[in-house]
KEVEXTI-205744 format. One record per residue (C-alpha): residue number from 1; residue in one letter; chain; x, y, z. Coordinates in steps of 0.1 Angstrom, whole numbers. Layout:
// KEVEXTI-205744
(NUM 'A' 'A' (X Y Z)),
...
END
This chain:
// KEVEXTI-205744
(1 'X' 'A' (24 -188 -968)),
(2 'X' 'A' (18 -154 -950)),
(3 'X' 'A' (33 -127 -967)),
(4 'X' 'A' (38 -95 -947)),
(5 'X' 'A' (56 -59 -958)),
(6 'X' 'A' (62 -49 -990)),
(7 'X' 'A' (74 -79 -1017)),
(8 'X' 'A' (106 -85 -1029)),
(9 'X' 'A' (101 -123 -1041)),
(10 'X' 'A' (79 -147 -1058)),
(11 'X' 'A' (72 -183 -1038)),
(12 'X' 'A' (59 -208 -1059)),
(13 'X' 'A' (42 -238 -1039)),
(14 'X' 'A' (43 -269 -1058)),
(15 'X' 'A' (39 -299 -1030)),
(16 'X' 'A' (28 -285 -1001)),
(17 'X' 'A' (54 -294 -984)),
(18 'X' 'A' (69 -267 -969)),
(19 'X' 'A' (58 -230 -960)),
(20 'X' 'A' (72 -198 -953)),
(21 'X' 'A' (67 -181 -919)),
(22 'X' 'A' (77 -153 -897)),
(23 'X' 'A' (92 -159 -863)),
(24 'X' 'A' (81 -139 -832)),
(25 'X' 'A' (109 -123 -819)),
(26 'X' 'A' (106 -134 -785)),
(27 'X' 'A' (101 -168 -797)),
(28 'X' 'A' (63 -173 -787)),
(29 'X' 'A' (77 -165 -749)),
(30 'X' 'A' (104 -187 -747)),
(31 'X' 'A' (134 -159 -744)),
(32 'X' 'A' (140 -145 -708)),
(33 'X' 'A' (123 -112 -696)),
(34 'X' 'A' (148 -95 -693)),
(35 'X' 'A' (158 -103 -733)),
(36 'X' 'A' (124 -94 -740)),
(37 'X' 'A' (119 -63 -717)),
(38 'X' 'A' (154 -52 -738)),
(39 'X' 'A' (172 -68 -760)),
(40 'X' 'A' (163 -53 -797)),
(41 'X' 'A' (188 -68 -816)),
(42 'X' 'A' (185 -107 -806)),
(43 'X' 'A' (147 -104 -807)),
(44 'X' 'A' (154 -88 -841)),
(45 'X' 'A' (177 -121 -855)),
(46 'X' 'A' (151 -142 -841)),
(47 'X' 'A' (121 -125 -863)),
(48 'X' 'A' (147 -123 -889)),
(49 'X' 'A' (141 -137 -929)),
(50 'X' 'A' (116 -161 -935)),
(51 'X' 'A' (115 -194 -916)),
(52 'X' 'A' (114 -227 -941)),
(53 'X' 'A' (94 -245 -926)),
(54 'X' 'A' (82 -279 -926)),
(55 'X' 'A' (45 -285 -927)),
(56 'X' 'A' (52 -320 -927)),
(57 'X' 'A' (78 -344 -912)),
(58 'X' 'A' (105 -358 -932)),
(59 'X' 'A' (130 -385 -922)),
(60 'X' 'A' (163 -386 -926)),
(61 'X' 'A' (184 -417 -928)),
(62 'X' 'A' (222 -423 -934)),
(63 'X' 'A' (235 -455 -948)),
(64 'X' 'A' (266 -468 -960)),
(65 'X' 'A' (285 -429 -963)),
(66 'X' 'A' (250 -418 -982)),
(67 'X' 'A' (220 -398 -970)),
(68 'X' 'A' (188 -404 -978)),
(69 'X' 'A' (153 -386 -965)),
(70 'X' 'A' (117 -393 -975)),
(71 'X' 'A' (84 -380 -958)),
(72 'X' 'A' (71 -393 -929)),
(73 'X' 'A' (33 -408 -914)),
(74 'X' 'A' (7 -404 -927)),
(75 'X' 'A' (14 -380 -955)),
(76 'X' 'A' (40 -403 -974)),
(77 'X' 'A' (23 -413 -997)),
(78 'X' 'A' (3 -384 -1012)),
(79 'X' 'A' (36 -359 -1006)),
(80 'X' 'A' (56 -384 -1030)),
(81 'X' 'A' (24 -389 -1056)),
(82 'X' 'A' (27 -348 -1055)),
(83 'X' 'A' (60 -346 -1062)),
(84 'X' 'A' (51 -374 -1093)),
(85 'X' 'A' (26 -351 -1107)),
(86 'X' 'A' (44 -320 -1102)),
(87 'X' 'A' (75 -322 -1125)),
(88 'X' 'A' (56 -328 -1159)),
(89 'X' 'A' (38 -292 -1149)),
(90 'X' 'A' (65 -275 -1140)),
(91 'X' 'A' (81 -286 -1170)),
(92 'X' 'A' (54 -277 -1194)),
(93 'X' 'A' (44 -244 -1177)),
(94 'X' 'A' (81 -233 -1180)),
(95 'X' 'A' (91 -237 -1144)),
(96 'X' 'A' (118 -261 -1152)),
(97 'X' 'A' (137 -264 -1181)),
(98 'X' 'A' (130 -301 -1197)),
(99 'X' 'A' (156 -323 -1189)),
(100 'X' 'A' (180 -295 -1172)),
(101 'X' 'A' (202 -300 -1147)),
(102 'X' 'A' (174 -289 -1121)),
(103 'X' 'A' (147 -311 -1139)),
(104 'X' 'A' (176 -341 -1137)),
(105 'X' 'A' (181 -338 -1100)),
(106 'X' 'A' (143 -339 -1087)),
(107 'X' 'A' (136 -366 -1109)),
(108 'X' 'A' (152 -385 -1084)),
(109 'X' 'A' (133 -379 -1056)),
(110 'X' 'A' (127 -349 -1030)),
(111 'X' 'A' (164 -352 -1019)),
(112 'X' 'A' (196 -365 -1029)),
(113 'X' 'A' (228 -368 -1018)),
(114 'X' 'A' (261 -347 -1028)),
(115 'X' 'A' (293 -345 -1022)),
(116 'X' 'A' (326 -326 -1026)),
(117 'X' 'A' (360 -350 -1029)),
(118 'X' 'A' (363 -372 -1002)),
(119 'X' 'A' (340 -347 -976)),
(120 'X' 'A' (310 -359 -959)),
(121 'X' 'A' (280 -366 -974)),
(122 'X' 'A' (252 -337 -974)),
(123 'X' 'A' (216 -341 -984)),
(124 'X' 'A' (203 -313 -1005)),
(125 'X' 'A' (163 -313 -998)),
(126 'X' 'A' (134 -295 -1019)),
(127 'X' 'A' (115 -280 -999)),
(128 'X' 'A' (88 -279 -1030)),
(129 'X' 'A' (89 -241 -1035)),
(130 'X' 'A' (102 -223 -1061)),
(131 'X' 'A' (115 -185 -1057)),
(132 'X' 'A' (125 -153 -1080)),
(133 'X' 'A' (139 -124 -1062)),
(134 'X' 'A' (131 -89 -1082)),
(135 'X' 'A' (152 -69 -1093)),
(136 'X' 'A' (181 -59 -1072)),
(137 'X' 'A' (176 -80 -1048)),
(138 'X' 'A' (191 -117 -1040)),
(139 'X' 'A' (176 -144 -1014)),
(140 'X' 'A' (199 -159 -988)),
(141 'X' 'A' (195 -194 -977)),
(142 'X' 'A' (209 -197 -939)),
(143 'X' 'A' (204 -220 -909)),
(144 'X' 'A' (173 -212 -884)),
(145 'X' 'A' (198 -198 -861)),
(146 'X' 'A' (185 -189 -827)),
(147 'X' 'A' (162 -218 -821)),
(148 'X' 'A' (172 -244 -846)),
(149 'X' 'A' (177 -285 -847)),
(150 'X' 'A' (216 -288 -835)),
(151 'X' 'A' (221 -324 -850)),
(152 'X' 'A' (218 -305 -884)),
(153 'X' 'A' (240 -279 -902)),
(154 'X' 'A' (221 -260 -929)),
(155 'X' 'A' (246 -249 -953)),
(156 'X' 'A' (248 -208 -965)),
(157 'X' 'A' (237 -206 -1004)),
(158 'X' 'A' (224 -174 -1027)),
(159 'X' 'A' (200 -172 -1050)),
(160 'X' 'A' (209 -147 -1073)),
(161 'X' 'A' (184 -153 -1107)),
(162 'X' 'A' (161 -126 -1112)),
(163 'X' 'A' (150 -144 -1148)),
(164 'X' 'A' (134 -173 -1133)),
(165 'X' 'A' (121 -191 -1108)),
(166 'X' 'A' (142 -215 -1089)),
(167 'X' 'A' (137 -244 -1066)),
(168 'X' 'A' (143 -238 -1032)),
(169 'X' 'A' (166 -264 -1019)),
(170 'X' 'A' (181 -266 -985)),
(171 'X' 'A' (214 -284 -982)),
(172 'X' 'A' (219 -308 -949)),
(173 'X' 'A' (247 -322 -928)),
(174 'X' 'A' (238 -342 -905)),
(175 'X' 'A' (260 -345 -869)),
(176 'X' 'A' (276 -375 -860)),
(177 'X' 'A' (261 -376 -827)),
(178 'X' 'A' (227 -373 -846)),
(179 'X' 'A' (209 -410 -845)),
(180 'X' 'A' (206 -428 -878)),
(181 'X' 'A' (174 -423 -882)),
(182 'X' 'A' (165 -383 -877)),
(183 'X' 'A' (129 -375 -882)),
(184 'X' 'A' (131 -332 -889)),
(185 'X' 'A' (101 -315 -881)),
(186 'X' 'A' (91 -271 -883)),
(187 'X' 'A' (118 -251 -886)),
(188 'X' 'A' (147 -265 -915)),
(189 'X' 'A' (166 -230 -923)),
(190 'X' 'A' (160 -192 -935)),
(191 'X' 'A' (153 -175 -966)),
(192 'X' 'A' (161 -137 -964)),
(193 'X' 'A' (164 -113 -993)),
(194 'X' 'A' (195 -94 -994)),
(195 'X' 'A' (208 -64 -1019)),
(196 'X' 'A' (242 -68 -1036)),
(197 'X' 'A' (265 -38 -1044)),
(198 'X' 'A' (279 -28 -1015)),
(199 'X' 'A' (310 -17 -1009)),
(200 'X' 'A' (331 -24 -972)),
(201 'X' 'A' (362 -3 -971)),
(202 'X' 'A' (379 -6 -938)),
(203 'X' 'A' (397 24 -917)),
(204 'X' 'A' (417 36 -891)),
(205 'X' 'A' (399 49 -857)),
(206 'X' 'A' (418 79 -862)),
(207 'X' 'A' (401 87 -896)),
(208 'X' 'A' (366 79 -882)),
(209 'X' 'A' (367 95 -845)),
(210 'X' 'A' (332 103 -851)),
(211 'X' 'A' (331 64 -840)),
(212 'X' 'A' (349 67 -813)),
(213 'X' 'A' (330 95 -799)),
(214 'X' 'A' (297 79 -805)),
(215 'X' 'A' (309 47 -781)),
(216 'X' 'A' (322 66 -756)),
(217 'X' 'A' (288 90 -752)),
(218 'X' 'A' (266 57 -753)),
(219 'X' 'A' (286 35 -726)),
(220 'X' 'A' (290 70 -702)),
(221 'X' 'A' (296 66 -666)),
(222 'X' 'A' (250 75 -660)),
(223 'X' 'A' (251 39 -686)),
(224 'X' 'A' (271 20 -659)),
(225 'X' 'A' (254 36 -629)),
(226 'X' 'A' (218 25 -640)),
(227 'X' 'A' (228 -8 -657)),
(228 'X' 'A' (243 -21 -618)),
(229 'X' 'A' (208 -23 -609)),
(230 'X' 'A' (182 -26 -642)),
(231 'X' 'A' (178 -26 -675)),
(232 'X' 'A' (190 3 -696)),
(233 'X' 'A' (168 -2 -728)),
(234 'X' 'A' (196 27 -740)),
(235 'X' 'A' (202 9 -772)),
(236 'X' 'A' (163 11 -778)),
(237 'X' 'A' (157 47 -769)),
(238 'X' 'A' (189 54 -796)),
(239 'X' 'A' (173 34 -824)),
(240 'X' 'A' (140 47 -815)),
(241 'X' 'A' (149 82 -813)),
(242 'X' 'A' (169 83 -842)),
(243 'X' 'A' (144 69 -864)),
(244 'X' 'A' (119 93 -847)),
(245 'X' 'A' (144 123 -859)),
(246 'X' 'A' (145 111 -894)),
(247 'X' 'A' (110 113 -900)),
(248 'X' 'A' (107 147 -884)),
(249 'X' 'A' (131 159 -905)),
(250 'X' 'A' (111 149 -934)),
(251 'X' 'A' (82 164 -921)),
(252 'X' 'A' (62 142 -903)),
(253 'X' 'A' (51 156 -871)),
(254 'X' 'A' (72 162 -844)),
(255 'X' 'A' (83 119 -840)),
(256 'X' 'A' (114 134 -834)),
(257 'X' 'A' (109 155 -805)),
(258 'X' 'A' (91 127 -785)),
(259 'X' 'A' (116 105 -792)),
(260 'X' 'A' (141 125 -782)),
(261 'X' 'A' (126 136 -744)),
(262 'X' 'A' (130 100 -737)),
(263 'X' 'A' (167 101 -729)),
(264 'X' 'A' (197 120 -748)),
(265 'X' 'A' (210 90 -755)),
(266 'X' 'A' (205 95 -789)),
(267 'X' 'A' (215 129 -797)),
(268 'X' 'A' (249 121 -794)),
(269 'X' 'A' (253 91 -820)),
(270 'X' 'A' (226 109 -841)),
(271 'X' 'A' (250 134 -850)),
(272 'X' 'A' (275 107 -856)),
(273 'X' 'A' (252 92 -879)),
(274 'X' 'A' (238 121 -899)),
(275 'X' 'A' (281 129 -903)),
(276 'X' 'A' (280 103 -932)),
(277 'X' 'A' (246 113 -952)),
(278 'X' 'A' (267 132 -973)),
(279 'X' 'A' (293 108 -983)),
(280 'X' 'A' (281 76 -975)),
(281 'X' 'A' (251 62 -1002)),
(282 'X' 'A' (221 47 -985)),
(283 'X' 'A' (183 44 -986)),
(284 'X' 'A' (173 61 -1020)),
(285 'X' 'A' (211 67 -1036)),
(286 'X' 'A' (219 51 -1069)),
(287 'X' 'A' (257 43 -1064)),
(288 'X' 'A' (270 9 -1042)),
(289 'X' 'A' (261 18 -1003)),
(290 'X' 'A' (297 23 -987)),
(291 'X' 'A' (297 8 -952)),
(292 'X' 'A' (334 17 -931)),
(293 'X' 'A' (348 -10 -912)),
(294 'X' 'A' (365 11 -883)),
(295 'X' 'A' (397 -10 -867)),
(296 'X' 'A' (402 -4 -831)),
(297 'X' 'A' (425 -31 -824)),
(298 'X' 'A' (442 -63 -832)),
(299 'X' 'A' (424 -92 -848)),
(300 'X' 'A' (409 -71 -875)),
(301 'X' 'A' (375 -89 -892)),
(302 'X' 'A' (381 -95 -926)),
(303 'X' 'A' (363 -84 -961)),
(304 'X' 'A' (343 -113 -978)),
(305 'X' 'A' (325 -111 -1012)),
(306 'X' 'A' (306 -139 -1027)),
(307 'X' 'A' (318 -155 -1053)),
(308 'X' 'A' (292 -182 -1064)),
(309 'X' 'A' (254 -181 -1068)),
(310 'X' 'A' (226 -204 -1073)),
(311 'X' 'A' (206 -200 -1105)),
(312 'X' 'A' (181 -218 -1125)),
(313 'X' 'A' (209 -230 -1144)),
(314 'X' 'A' (213 -259 -1121)),
(315 'X' 'A' (214 -268 -1081)),
(316 'X' 'A' (255 -272 -1079)),
(317 'X' 'A' (265 -229 -1077)),
(318 'X' 'A' (283 -213 -1105)),
(319 'X' 'A' (306 -183 -1101)),
(320 'X' 'A' (287 -148 -1100)),
(321 'X' 'A' (293 -131 -1133)),
(322 'X' 'A' (275 -99 -1125)),
(323 'X' 'A' (303 -73 -1127)),
(324 'X' 'A' (304 -50 -1098)),
(325 'X' 'A' (270 -56 -1080)),
(326 'X' 'A' (285 -82 -1056)),
(327 'X' 'A' (276 -91 -1020)),
(328 'X' 'A' (303 -77 -990)),
(329 'X' 'A' (300 -92 -956)),
(330 'X' 'A' (326 -91 -927)),
(331 'X' 'A' (344 -121 -909)),
(332 'X' 'A' (351 -116 -874)),
(333 'X' 'A' (372 -143 -859)),
(334 'X' 'A' (378 -150 -821)),
(335 'X' 'A' (413 -124 -812)),
(336 'X' 'A' (412 -142 -777)),
(337 'X' 'A' (419 -182 -772)),
(338 'X' 'A' (393 -191 -740)),
(339 'X' 'A' (376 -219 -724)),
(340 'X' 'A' (344 -217 -710)),
(341 'X' 'A' (322 -236 -685)),
(342 'X' 'A' (287 -235 -672)),
(343 'X' 'A' (274 -260 -646)),
(344 'X' 'A' (239 -250 -648)),
(345 'X' 'A' (243 -214 -629)),
(346 'X' 'A' (274 -200 -630)),
(347 'X' 'A' (296 -193 -664)),
(348 'X' 'A' (330 -196 -659)),
(349 'X' 'A' (352 -177 -691)),
(350 'X' 'A' (390 -184 -688)),
(351 'X' 'A' (409 -165 -713)),
(352 'X' 'A' (445 -168 -722)),
(353 'X' 'A' (454 -139 -698)),
(354 'X' 'A' (488 -126 -723)),
(355 'X' 'A' (467 -124 -753)),
(356 'X' 'A' (439 -107 -734)),
(357 'X' 'A' (464 -85 -716)),
(358 'X' 'A' (482 -75 -754)),
(359 'X' 'A' (448 -69 -772)),
(360 'X' 'A' (434 -49 -746)),
(361 'X' 'A' (467 -25 -745)),
(362 'X' 'A' (462 -22 -786)),
(363 'X' 'A' (433 -13 -779)),
(364 'X' 'A' (440 15 -758)),
(365 'X' 'A' (469 26 -775)),
(366 'X' 'A' (446 31 -811)),
(367 'X' 'A' (421 51 -790)),
(368 'X' 'A' (446 71 -777)),
(369 'X' 'A' (465 78 -807)),
(370 'X' 'A' (426 92 -824)),
(371 'X' 'A' (417 110 -795)),
(372 'X' 'A' (447 118 -760)),
(373 'X' 'A' (455 101 -733)),
(374 'X' 'A' (432 127 -713)),
(375 'X' 'A' (399 110 -732)),
(376 'X' 'A' (411 73 -719)),
(377 'X' 'A' (407 90 -685)),
(378 'X' 'A' (375 104 -689)),
(379 'X' 'A' (359 74 -709)),
(380 'X' 'A' (373 46 -689)),
(381 'X' 'A' (342 27 -690)),
(382 'X' 'A' (335 30 -728)),
(383 'X' 'A' (374 9 -731)),
(384 'X' 'A' (363 -17 -706)),
(385 'X' 'A' (337 -26 -724)),
(386 'X' 'A' (358 -35 -755)),
(387 'X' 'A' (394 -40 -733)),
(388 'X' 'A' (379 -68 -711)),
(389 'X' 'A' (366 -86 -740)),
(390 'X' 'A' (342 -107 -719)),
(391 'X' 'A' (308 -102 -705)),
(392 'X' 'A' (294 -123 -688)),
(393 'X' 'A' (247 -128 -685)),
(394 'X' 'A' (234 -132 -646)),
(395 'X' 'A' (237 -164 -630)),
(396 'X' 'A' (212 -192 -644)),
(397 'X' 'A' (220 -180 -681)),
(398 'X' 'A' (243 -201 -707)),
(399 'X' 'A' (251 -169 -727)),
(400 'X' 'A' (286 -141 -728)),
(401 'X' 'A' (294 -114 -749)),
(402 'X' 'A' (327 -113 -770)),
(403 'X' 'A' (333 -77 -782)),
(404 'X' 'A' (349 -75 -815)),
(405 'X' 'A' (377 -46 -816)),
(406 'X' 'A' (365 -32 -847)),
(407 'X' 'A' (332 -12 -853)),
(408 'X' 'A' (312 -9 -885)),
(409 'X' 'A' (291 17 -893)),
(410 'X' 'A' (266 14 -920)),
(411 'X' 'A' (245 43 -943)),
(412 'X' 'A' (211 58 -930)),
(413 'X' 'A' (184 34 -932)),
(414 'X' 'A' (211 3 -932)),
(415 'X' 'A' (214 -23 -907)),
(416 'X' 'A' (237 -55 -899)),
(417 'X' 'A' (225 -91 -902)),
(418 'X' 'A' (252 -104 -871)),
(419 'X' 'A' (248 -139 -879)),
(420 'X' 'A' (268 -166 -855)),
(421 'X' 'A' (291 -193 -869)),
(422 'X' 'A' (287 -227 -846)),
(423 'X' 'A' (315 -245 -831)),
(424 'X' 'A' (315 -277 -809)),
(425 'X' 'A' (295 -274 -779)),
(426 'X' 'A' (281 -233 -785)),
(427 'X' 'A' (259 -212 -806)),
(428 'X' 'A' (271 -176 -818)),
(429 'X' 'A' (234 -165 -819)),
(430 'X' 'A' (219 -142 -848)),
(431 'X' 'A' (211 -105 -842)),
(432 'X' 'A' (207 -73 -861)),
(433 'X' 'A' (223 -40 -852)),
(434 'X' 'A' (211 -10 -866)),
(435 'X' 'A' (247 -2 -875)),
(436 'X' 'A' (239 35 -885)),
(437 'X' 'A' (237 47 -853)),
(438 'X' 'A' (254 18 -828)),
(439 'X' 'A' (285 8 -848)),
(440 'X' 'A' (293 -22 -820)),
(441 'X' 'A' (287 -57 -835)),
(442 'X' 'A' (292 -84 -807)),
(443 'X' 'A' (291 -123 -809)),
(444 'X' 'A' (264 -136 -781)),
(445 'X' 'A' (273 -169 -771)),
(446 'X' 'A' (253 -198 -758)),
(447 'X' 'A' (270 -227 -743)),
(448 'X' 'A' (249 -257 -751)),
(449 'X' 'A' (278 -281 -730)),
(450 'X' 'A' (268 -287 -695)),
(451 'X' 'A' (301 -295 -673)),
(452 'X' 'A' (329 -296 -698)),
(453 'X' 'A' (347 -270 -711)),
(454 'X' 'A' (342 -253 -745)),
(455 'X' 'A' (374 -246 -765)),
(456 'X' 'A' (376 -215 -788)),
(457 'X' 'A' (411 -210 -806)),
(458 'X' 'A' (423 -180 -818)),
(459 'X' 'A' (410 -175 -856)),
(460 'X' 'A' (380 -192 -848)),
(461 'X' 'A' (351 -177 -871)),
(462 'X' 'A' (324 -159 -850)),
(463 'X' 'A' (300 -137 -867)),
(464 'X' 'A' (291 -132 -905)),
(465 'X' 'A' (283 -93 -903)),
(466 'X' 'A' (264 -89 -933)),
(467 'X' 'A' (250 -53 -943)),
(468 'X' 'A' (211 -49 -948)),
(469 'X' 'A' (188 -23 -961)),
(470 'X' 'A' (160 -22 -931)),
(471 'X' 'A' (132 -24 -962)),
(472 'X' 'A' (148 -59 -967)),
(473 'X' 'A' (139 -72 -932)),
(474 'X' 'A' (101 -64 -934)),
(475 'X' 'A' (96 -73 -972)),
(476 'X' 'A' (76 -98 -975)),
(477 'X' 'A' (67 -123 -1006)),
(478 'X' 'A' (41 -128 -1036)),
(479 'X' 'A' (28 -154 -1040)),
(480 'X' 'A' (35 -174 -1077)),
(481 'X' 'A' (4 -195 -1092)),
(482 'X' 'A' (9 -223 -1117)),
(483 'X' 'A' (-7 -212 -1152)),
(484 'X' 'A' (-35 -232 -1154)),
(485 'X' 'A' (-37 -230 -1112)),
END
């Protein structure tokens, strides 16, 4: 198991079935060259978290409305013996409560079926790992995202028990089109540290004019002129320039000046980021981090809170009773119903024209109220970025952007995880955006269906936007050991 950066949780490996690994941002050279050159949010989304990676394959079987999983191949018997030996050892050394809910669940094997009411069965697979977050940290379990097995869906879960080790279980739903015997290998899911205690407040664009101004400065005429012929790398310079400027202010000798010379793209946005430093709690602040959802049109994202967490009490989530230390996020929903078809060369998006025109007009009215008509005339390109709602990729790529009519602004030192929500025939990809200096949160679609259209209705969930401090993006873990090891 590879640890990296400052550790913020502990991991005990009881079986050798899974390990936690780090991904390369370019997915070992699998991303398009254009993305590798410039798309920093997607590269960081690829590399986000620790991948829960199977060291040994698992075979999942569907039978009579239930799911069953067992180790596959030559290591099957060795893993089953290791499982039988691990449980009494975990109990005797205090990692599991004797005859507690976790002990009873794991006695039945590596995996077991659960369901809610008449819902579809789900498989809970124990990775053989136990984890314990440090105080002030939760651990988020989710899917493997941008490189994933599309025949399974991983349920989102949060582990929030800093007092005891909790078995790391991945809850899976097997899709109907999967074979009755499904072999699972490699990356199964993603484990990432997150920090609760975030407060998200919604406001109108007129109440956060620096956000609209920063958007216009980024998407200026020069940006579009350069983009016609080449990759601009403007976001990369913006994020690098702002990071360097902060190091310079902290007395780390000239890093800000060197980054500023790369281009003036970051300077205006850096001023917008600085405007909130006195009012937003960020790195080093004792209070909750305050995030602003700046609404610029209809279909504003929803503010959501995690209400249930998994603890050492048992595998079923329980209500979080930690008071004000909650975990808040945003759910972005589709504002314009549309169809999209990919034929291998061209990706054609067909929105409902009336809804798109109504939404675009509402966005323009919002900017006019905040800045006046002259601002719109002078920053037509920046407005088009939002009002067109859709942006295609080059021919041959099954990707396009959807751009929500809202901005997210986090405190200094905080980024936002944009975790895509999948639908029939498509994925919305995972990304990480430095939302303390760049406030847009686009949904990047990957169309998996060839020839036949995907359909995305109005109100369909596209993204979960989760503010996260950048120190946790780099955080690693400590390897715990059995007491008799």
